[in-house]
C-alpha positions as CSV (number, residue, x, y, z in Angstrom):
1,X,133.5,148.1,70.7
2,X,133.7,149.3,67.1
3,X,130.5,149.0,65.0
4,X,130.8,147.4,61.6
5,X,129.9,149.7,58.7
6,X,126.9,148.6,56.6
7,X,127.4,147.3,53.1
8,X,126.2,149.8,50.5
9,X,123.8,147.2,49.1
10,X,122.4,146.5,52.6
11,X,121.9,150.3,53.2
12,X,120.1,150.6,49.9
13,X,117.7,147.7,50.7
14,X,117.1,149.1,54.2
15,X,116.3,152.5,52.7
16,X,113.8,151.0,50.3
17,X,112.2,149.0,53.1
18,X,111.7,152.2,55.1
19,X,110.4,154.3,52.2
20,X,106.7,155.0,52.5
21,X,104.7,153.0,50.0
22,X,102.4,155.9,49.2
23,X,105.2,157.8,47.7
24,X,105.8,155.2,45.0
25,X,103.2,154.6,42.4
26,X,102.5,150.9,41.8
27,X,99.8,149.0,40.1
28,X,98.3,146.7,42.7
29,X,97.3,143.1,42.2
30,X,93.6,144.1,41.8
31,X,94.5,146.6,39.1
32,X,96.6,144.1,37.2
33,X,93.9,141.5,37.4
34,X,91.3,144.1,36.1
35,X,93.5,145.2,33.2
36,X,94.3,141.5,32.3
37,X,90.6,140.7,32.4
38,X,89.7,143.6,30.1
39,X,92.5,142.7,27.7
40,X,91.6,139.1,27.4
41,X,87.8,139.7,27.1
42,X,88.5,142.4,24.5
43,X,90.8,140.1,22.5
44,X,88.1,137.4,22.6
45,X,85.5,139.9,21.4
46,X,87.7,141.0,18.5
47,X,88.2,137.4,17.5
48,X,84.5,136.9,17.5
49,X,83.4,140.3,16.2
50,X,85.3,140.4,12.9
51,X,84.2,137.0,11.6
52,X,80.6,137.7,12.7
53,X,80.5,140.9,10.6
54,X,82.0,139.1,7.6
55,X,79.4,136.3,8.0
56,X,76.6,138.8,8.2
57,X,77.8,140.3,4.8
58,X,77.8,136.8,3.3
59,X,74.3,136.2,4.6
60,X,73.0,139.4,3.1
61,X,74.5,138.5,-0.3
62,X,73.1,134.9,0.1
63,X,69.6,136.4,0.6
64,X,69.9,138.2,-2.7
65,X,71.0,134.9,-4.4
66,X,68.0,133.1,-2.8
67,X,65.6,135.8,-4.0
68,X,67.2,135.7,-7.5
69,X,66.6,131.9,-7.5
70,X,62.9,132.5,-7.0
71,X,62.9,134.9,-9.9
72,X,64.7,132.2,-12.0
73,X,61.9,129.8,-11.2
74,X,59.3,132.4,-12.3
75,X,61.3,132.8,-15.6
76,X,61.4,129.0,-16.1
77,X,57.6,128.7,-15.5
78,X,56.7,131.5,-17.9
79,X,55.8,130.7,-21.6
80,X,58.9,130.9,-23.8
81,X,60.8,131.8,-20.6
82,X,59.8,135.4,-21.1
83,X,58.2,137.7,-18.6
84,X,56.4,141.0,-19.1
85,X,58.2,144.3,-18.2
86,X,55.9,144.8,-15.3
87,X,56.7,141.3,-13.8
88,X,60.4,141.9,-14.5
89,X,60.3,145.2,-12.6
90,X,58.5,143.5,-9.7
91,X,61.1,140.7,-9.6
92,X,64.0,143.2,-9.6
93,X,62.4,145.2,-6.9
94,X,61.8,142.1,-4.8
95,X,65.4,141.0,-5.2
96,X,66.7,144.6,-4.9
97,X,68.9,144.2,-7.8
98,X,69.6,146.0,-11.1
99,X,69.8,142.8,-13.1
100,X,69.2,139.0,-12.6
101,X,71.0,136.4,-14.8
102,X,69.7,132.8,-14.7
103,X,69.8,129.7,-16.8
104,X,66.6,128.5,-18.5
105,X,66.7,125.4,-20.7
106,X,70.4,125.7,-21.3
107,X,70.3,129.4,-22.2
108,X,71.1,132.5,-20.1
109,X,68.2,134.8,-19.4
110,X,68.8,138.4,-18.2
111,X,66.1,140.4,-16.4
112,X,67.0,144.0,-16.3
113,X,65.4,147.4,-16.7
114,X,67.8,148.2,-19.5
115,X,71.3,147.2,-20.6
116,X,73.2,145.4,-17.8
117,X,75.4,148.0,-16.1
118,X,79.2,147.7,-15.8
119,X,80.4,146.2,-12.5
120,X,83.6,147.0,-10.5
121,X,83.9,143.7,-8.5
122,X,82.8,140.1,-8.8
123,X,82.0,138.1,-5.7
124,X,81.7,134.4,-6.1
125,X,80.0,133.0,-3.0
126,X,80.8,129.4,-4.0
127,X,84.5,129.8,-3.6
128,X,84.7,132.4,-0.8
129,X,86.6,131.4,2.4
130,X,86.9,133.2,5.7
131,X,89.9,135.3,4.8
132,X,88.2,136.5,1.6
133,X,85.0,137.2,3.6
134,X,86.8,139.3,6.1
135,X,88.7,141.2,3.3
136,X,85.4,141.7,1.4
137,X,83.7,143.1,4.6
138,X,86.7,145.5,5.0
139,X,86.3,146.7,1.5
140,X,82.5,147.1,1.8
141,X,82.9,149.2,5.0
142,X,85.9,151.3,4.2
143,X,86.4,151.1,0.4
144,X,82.9,150.9,-1.1
145,X,82.5,150.8,-4.9
146,X,80.6,153.6,-6.7
147,X,79.5,151.1,-9.4
148,X,77.4,148.0,-8.9
149,X,78.9,144.6,-8.0
150,X,78.2,141.2,-9.4
151,X,77.4,138.3,-7.1
152,X,77.5,134.7,-8.2
153,X,76.0,132.0,-6.0
154,X,73.9,128.9,-5.8
155,X,70.8,128.6,-3.7
156,X,71.8,125.2,-2.5
157,X,73.4,122.0,-3.8
158,X,71.7,120.6,-6.9
159,X,70.4,124.0,-8.1
160,X,71.8,126.0,-11.0
161,X,73.9,129.0,-10.1
162,X,72.4,132.5,-10.5
163,X,73.9,135.9,-10.7
164,X,72.7,139.3,-9.5
165,X,74.0,142.8,-10.1
166,X,73.4,145.0,-7.0
167,X,74.4,148.4,-5.7
168,X,77.0,148.2,-2.8
169,X,75.5,151.2,-0.9
170,X,72.6,149.2,0.6
171,X,75.0,146.4,1.5
172,X,77.3,148.9,3.2
173,X,74.4,150.5,5.1
174,X,73.2,147.0,6.3
175,X,76.7,145.9,7.4
176,X,77.4,149.2,9.2
177,X,74.1,149.1,11.0
178,X,74.8,145.5,12.0
179,X,78.3,146.5,13.2
180,X,76.8,149.1,15.5
181,X,74.2,146.7,16.9
182,X,76.9,144.0,17.4
183,X,79.2,146.5,19.0
184,X,76.6,147.5,21.6
185,X,75.8,143.9,22.3
186,X,79.5,142.9,22.5
187,X,80.3,145.7,24.9
188,X,77.5,144.7,27.1
189,X,78.5,141.1,27.1
190,X,82.2,142.0,27.6
191,X,81.3,144.3,30.6
192,X,79.3,141.5,32.2
193,X,81.9,138.8,31.6
194,X,84.7,141.1,32.7
195,X,82.9,142.0,35.8
196,X,82.1,138.4,36.6
197,X,85.6,137.2,35.9
198,X,87.1,140.1,37.9
199,X,84.7,139.4,40.8
200,X,85.7,135.7,40.8
201,X,89.4,136.4,40.6
202,X,89.1,139.0,43.3
203,X,87.4,136.6,45.7
204,X,89.4,133.5,44.8
205,X,92.9,134.9,44.4
206,X,93.3,138.6,45.2
207,X,91.8,138.7,48.6
208,X,93.6,135.6,49.9
209,X,96.9,137.0,48.5
210,X,96.2,140.3,50.2
211,X,95.5,138.5,53.5
212,X,98.9,136.7,53.1
213,X,100.7,140.0,52.4
214,X,99.0,141.8,55.3
215,X,99.9,139.0,57.7
216,X,103.5,138.9,56.5
217,X,103.8,142.7,56.9
218,X,102.2,142.6,60.4
219,X,104.4,139.7,61.4
220,X,107.6,141.4,60.2
221,X,106.8,144.3,62.6
222,X,107.0,142.0,65.6
223,X,108.1,138.5,64.6
224,X,108.3,137.3,68.3
225,X,104.6,137.8,68.9
226,X,102.8,134.5,68.3
227,X,99.4,136.3,68.1
228,X,100.5,137.6,64.7
229,X,100.9,134.1,63.2
230,X,98.5,133.6,60.4
231,X,95.5,131.2,61.0
232,X,95.0,129.0,58.0
233,X,91.5,129.4,56.4
234,X,91.3,125.7,55.6
235,X,91.2,126.1,51.8
236,X,91.9,123.0,49.9
237,X,94.1,124.5,47.2
238,X,97.5,126.1,46.7
239,X,96.5,129.2,48.7
240,X,95.6,127.0,51.6
241,X,98.9,125.2,51.3
242,X,100.7,128.5,51.3
243,X,98.8,129.6,54.4
244,X,99.7,126.4,56.2
245,X,103.4,126.7,55.2
246,X,103.4,130.4,56.2
247,X,101.9,129.6,59.6
248,X,104.5,126.8,60.2
249,X,107.3,129.1,59.2
250,X,106.1,132.0,61.4
251,X,105.7,129.7,64.4
252,X,109.2,128.3,63.9
253,X,110.7,131.8,63.3
254,X,109.0,133.2,66.4
255,X,110.2,130.4,68.6
256,X,113.7,130.6,67.2
257,X,113.8,134.4,67.7
258,X,112.6,134.1,71.3
259,X,115.3,131.5,71.9
260,X,117.9,133.7,70.4
261,X,116.8,136.6,72.4
262,X,117.1,134.5,75.6
263,X,120.5,133.3,74.5
264,X,121.6,136.9,73.7
265,X,120.5,138.0,77.2
266,X,122.2,135.0,78.7
267,X,125.4,135.7,76.7
268,X,125.5,139.3,77.8
269,X,125.2,138.2,81.4
270,X,127.9,135.6,81.0
271,X,130.1,138.2,79.3
272,X,129.7,140.5,82.3
273,X,130.3,137.7,84.8
274,X,133.4,136.6,82.8
275,X,134.7,140.2,82.7
276,X,134.4,140.6,86.4
277,X,135.7,137.1,87.1
278,X,138.8,137.8,84.9
279,X,139.6,140.9,86.9
280,X,139.2,138.9,90.2
281,X,141.3,136.0,88.9
282,X,144.1,138.4,87.7
283,X,144.3,139.9,91.1
284,X,144.4,136.5,92.7
285,X,147.2,135.5,90.3
286,X,149.2,138.5,91.3
287,X,148.8,137.6,94.9
288,X,149.7,134.0,94.1
289,X,153.0,135.1,92.5
290,X,154.0,136.5,95.9
291,X,153.8,133.1,97.4
292,X,156.8,131.9,95.4
293,X,159.0,133.7,97.8
294,X,157.6,132.0,100.9
295,X,159.9,129.2,102.2
296,X,157.2,127.0,103.6
297,X,157.4,123.6,101.9
298,X,153.6,123.3,101.6
299,X,153.3,126.7,100.0
300,X,156.2,125.9,97.6
301,X,154.3,122.7,96.6
302,X,150.9,124.3,96.2
303,X,151.7,127.7,94.8
304,X,152.8,126.7,91.3
305,X,149.6,124.6,90.9
306,X,147.5,127.5,92.2
307,X,149.2,130.0,89.8
308,X,148.8,127.6,86.9
309,X,145.1,127.0,87.7
310,X,144.5,130.7,88.0
311,X,146.2,131.2,84.6
312,X,144.0,128.6,82.9
313,X,140.9,130.3,84.4
314,X,142.0,133.7,83.2
315,X,142.7,132.4,79.7
316,X,139.2,130.7,79.7
317,X,137.6,134.0,80.6
318,X,139.6,135.9,77.9
319,X,138.7,133.4,75.2
320,X,135.1,133.3,76.2
321,X,134.9,137.1,76.1
322,X,136.6,137.2,72.7
323,X,134.2,134.7,71.2
324,X,131.1,136.3,72.9
325,X,131.7,139.7,71.3
326,X,129.7,140.9,68.3
327,X,130.5,139.2,65.0
328,X,133.9,139.8,63.5
329,X,134.3,143.0,61.5
330,X,134.1,142.9,57.7
331,X,137.6,141.9,56.5
332,X,139.7,144.7,55.0
333,X,141.1,142.5,52.3
334,X,144.2,143.5,50.3
335,X,147.1,141.7,48.6
336,X,150.2,141.3,50.8
337,X,153.2,138.9,50.9
338,X,152.6,135.8,53.0
339,X,156.2,135.0,54.1
340,X,156.7,137.8,56.7
341,X,153.3,136.9,58.3
342,X,154.3,133.2,58.6
343,X,157.7,134.2,60.1
344,X,155.9,136.2,62.9
345,X,154.0,133.2,64.1
346,X,156.9,131.9,66.2
347,X,156.8,135.1,68.3
348,X,152.9,135.0,68.6
349,X,152.8,131.4,69.7
350,X,153.1,132.2,73.4
351,X,156.1,129.9,74.0
352,X,158.4,130.6,76.9
353,X,162.1,131.1,76.7
354,X,162.7,127.5,77.8
355,X,160.3,126.0,75.2
356,X,161.8,123.3,73.1
357,X,159.4,123.7,70.2
358,X,161.1,124.4,66.9
359,X,159.4,126.5,64.2
360,X,160.0,126.0,60.4
361,X,158.6,128.2,57.7
362,X,158.8,127.6,54.0
363,X,157.2,130.2,51.7
364,X,158.4,131.7,48.5
365,X,158.9,135.5,48.6
366,X,156.6,136.0,45.6
367,X,153.6,134.3,47.2
368,X,150.9,136.8,48.1
369,X,147.4,136.3,49.3
370,X,144.3,138.5,49.0
371,X,142.9,138.7,52.6
372,X,142.9,140.8,55.8
373,X,146.4,140.4,57.2
374,X,145.3,141.0,60.8
375,X,142.5,138.4,60.7
376,X,144.7,135.9,58.9
377,X,147.5,136.4,61.5
378,X,145.0,135.8,64.3
379,X,143.7,132.6,62.7
380,X,147.3,131.2,62.3
381,X,148.2,132.3,65.8
382,X,145.3,130.2,67.2
383,X,146.4,127.1,65.3
384,X,150.1,127.5,66.2
385,X,149.3,128.2,69.9
386,X,147.2,125.1,70.0
387,X,150.0,123.0,68.5
388,X,152.6,124.4,71.0
389,X,150.4,123.8,74.0
390,X,149.5,120.3,72.9
391,X,153.2,119.3,72.4
392,X,154.2,120.9,75.7
393,X,151.4,119.1,77.6
394,X,152.5,115.6,76.4
395,X,156.2,114.6,76.4
396,X,157.4,112.4,73.5
397,X,160.7,111.2,72.3
398,X,160.5,113.3,69.2
399,X,161.8,116.8,69.0
400,X,158.6,119.0,68.9
401,X,158.3,120.8,65.5
402,X,155.7,123.2,64.1
403,X,156.0,123.8,60.4
404,X,154.2,126.4,58.2
405,X,154.4,125.8,54.5
406,X,152.7,127.9,51.7
407,X,152.3,127.1,48.0
408,X,150.4,128.6,45.1
409,X,148.3,126.7,42.6
410,X,146.3,128.8,40.1
411,X,144.3,131.5,41.8
412,X,144.6,130.0,45.3
413,X,147.2,129.7,48.0
414,X,147.4,126.7,50.3
415,X,148.9,127.0,53.8
416,X,149.8,123.9,55.8
417,X,150.1,124.2,59.6
418,X,151.7,120.9,60.7
419,X,153.0,119.6,64.1
420,X,154.4,116.2,65.2
421,X,152.6,116.2,68.5
422,X,150.2,113.6,70.0
423,X,147.5,114.2,67.4
424,X,143.7,114.5,67.9
425,X,141.4,111.8,69.2
426,X,138.3,110.8,67.2
427,X,135.9,112.6,69.6
428,X,137.7,115.9,69.0
429,X,137.6,115.5,65.2
430,X,133.8,115.1,65.2
431,X,133.3,118.7,66.6
432,X,136.7,120.2,65.7
433,X,135.5,123.7,64.7
434,X,132.5,123.9,67.0
435,X,132.9,126.3,70.0
436,X,133.5,124.7,73.4
437,X,133.5,121.2,71.9
438,X,136.8,120.8,70.0
439,X,139.3,120.9,72.8
440,X,140.9,117.8,74.4
441,X,143.5,119.6,76.5
442,X,142.7,120.1,80.2
443,X,141.8,123.7,80.8
444,X,141.1,124.3,77.1
445,X,138.0,126.1,75.9
446,X,137.7,124.8,72.4
447,X,137.3,128.4,71.1
448,X,140.7,128.7,69.3
449,X,139.8,126.5,66.3
450,X,136.2,128.0,66.1
451,X,137.6,131.5,65.9
452,X,140.3,130.5,63.4
453,X,137.6,128.8,61.1
454,X,135.4,131.9,61.3
455,X,138.2,134.3,60.3
456,X,139.3,132.1,57.4
457,X,135.7,131.8,56.1
458,X,135.3,135.6,56.4
459,X,138.2,136.0,54.0
460,X,136.7,133.6,51.4
461,X,138.9,130.7,52.4
462,X,138.5,127.2,53.8
463,X,140.1,125.2,56.5
464,X,140.2,121.4,56.8
465,X,142.0,118.8,58.8
466,X,144.2,116.4,56.8
467,X,144.7,112.7,57.7
468,X,148.2,112.2,59.1
469,X,149.9,109.3,60.9
470,X,151.7,111.6,63.3
471,X,150.6,114.9,64.7
472,X,148.1,117.2,63.2
473,X,148.0,119.1,59.9
474,X,145.5,121.9,59.0
475,X,145.1,122.9,55.4
476,X,144.0,126.5,54.7
477,X,143.1,127.6,51.2
478,X,142.8,131.4,50.5
479,X,142.4,133.5,47.3
480,X,145.8,134.5,45.8
481,X,146.7,137.9,44.6
482,X,145.7,138.3,41.0
483,X,148.6,138.5,38.7
484,X,148.6,141.0,35.8
């Protein structure tokens, strides 16, 4: 028996399945969960870290405004709203500013050690939003000003605004120190959170998935062993549902494989028995042929029946052996003209020289199909042989005719195999293409139509039975040769 060549894609998949896993680097589920956890926690830390730094800078400047408001209260309480140079110096030192500008009885009062210095930037805390705060923190850290900055703010609602002129260097130092402290705290929190999240995901998802994968791998090595079927853990979630479904599938597959193995062993035994039986029956048929020359009336009456019975038994063995072989070879499809193949069916029908069945073929010479010519010829021969045998077995007043017609429509070719015989009963139509079930003829095996349907489907076609008032008509549809 010839072995069928493996499809290139099937060979590639099989090679991949046999390749050792250690030779291919792959990031496991645990590694992916770990990287995903680190990424998400880091993203959350960034979203929190930047606004926190910007808020700390605003708080530092707000503290200067609050201290300047206290200085403004001192100025308002002083006689003539004037303070001594010593008190002014102490106020400036407490505020850590170079100058304080406040309102006193409708006039602006300036406390400074000298002329107010020039400023490079003005920061208005009353109109600052989050985006401006983040931009200001960026400038303070990475683009600090060499000259003082001017800060305008209000202590709280209902109080007059005050202004301070301060150096940006102390602000930058305070913000940088806060960034380092916050970074250390954030990394510690992120490590703890990432560890906890990873631990929870590892226990809740990764380990159950690993258990499923390990069981599938072990079950694939010996799917007929029921001991390898997974035992559900009883989880009340999707993983538990997957375990139950996998256990059900593995049990069903194991049972079906064991049944198929028993059927395969039984089929091999039946094939061997059929092979030997066919040889014995052939020998018996040859011996029966010699009885035709005997003049005994009893022998003359019994011998034809004996030879016919032996012939039916031999055909049954041959068809059973043909169907019991390995699956049909992959079709060697090619475009070829259909008319000569249809014309050959009369000689392949198995009719004798005294057979009254008439064959009619109608097929245009330019009709070509894309199929395996050998397999298509076998399929048509089965249909034609069944029609001839059915019409020979039952006499009618009509002249027995088998017609084969072919037509093309678009990218498909339709072949009609029609006879005007006795037709098919309803019980035969129900299992027409099932092996051992579709025959209604005495001595028939019911394999001819099953083999024909398998061959047609292998070549990408379909076969159906049409409704007819007289006889039987099979409709075969196959891919046509592509036209340029």
